[in-house]
PLY file of the C-alpha trace (Angstrom):
ply
format ascii 1.0
element vertex 60
property float x
property float y
property float z
element edge 59
property int vertex1
property int vertex2
end_header
96.46 123.19 100.52
95.24 119.89 99.16
97.02 118.47 96.10
93.72 118.08 94.22
92.90 121.76 94.74
96.34 122.82 93.51
96.06 120.66 90.40
92.57 121.99 89.72
93.74 125.60 90.07
96.73 124.95 87.79
94.44 123.33 85.21
92.01 126.25 85.29
94.89 128.73 85.05
96.28 126.94 81.99
92.85 126.95 80.32
92.33 130.66 81.01
95.86 131.48 79.79
95.33 129.45 76.61
91.94 131.09 76.04
93.45 134.56 76.34
96.66 133.95 74.39
95.63 131.34 71.78
91.83 131.23 71.51
91.82 129.57 68.07
94.15 126.79 69.26
91.86 126.11 72.22
88.83 126.05 69.92
90.59 123.56 67.63
91.37 121.37 70.61
87.77 121.44 71.83
86.51 120.56 68.34
88.97 117.67 68.14
87.87 116.42 71.57
84.20 116.51 70.60
85.07 114.80 67.32
86.75 111.94 69.19
83.76 111.62 71.51
81.36 111.59 68.57
83.43 108.97 66.74
83.46 106.79 69.85
79.70 107.06 70.31
79.12 106.21 66.64
81.35 103.15 66.98
79.42 101.99 70.06
76.09 102.49 68.30
77.31 100.58 65.24
78.46 97.73 67.47
75.12 97.58 69.28
73.19 97.67 65.99
75.24 94.73 64.71
74.75 92.77 67.93
71.00 93.32 68.01
70.55 92.66 64.30
72.32 89.33 64.82
70.00 88.51 67.73
66.87 89.16 65.67
68.14 86.78 62.98
68.80 84.07 65.60
65.35 84.33 67.21
63.41 84.85 63.95
0 1
1 2
2 3
3 4
4 5
5 6
6 7
7 8
8 9
9 10
10 11
11 12
12 13
13 14
14 15
15 16
16 17
17 18
18 19
19 20
20 21
21 22
22 23
23 24
24 25
25 26
26 27
27 28
28 29
29 30
30 31
31 32
32 33
33 34
34 35
35 36
36 37
37 38
38 39
39 40
40 41
41 42
42 43
43 44
44 45
45 46
46 47
47 48
48 49
49 50
50 51
51 52
52 53
53 54
54 55
55 56
56 57
57 58
58 59
């Protein structure tokens, strides 16, 4: 069996086990992950707003 397939199966097995044994812990982890993603996207958007607002002042 390929190493990638084994790692994928182990990962899926761990997720299923965690879902069955500790569903609230898994839900907290998913919420934290989405929170980090949202924070990162907000930071990128803030950066782009600042860059483009600076460009409009330069070319105005």
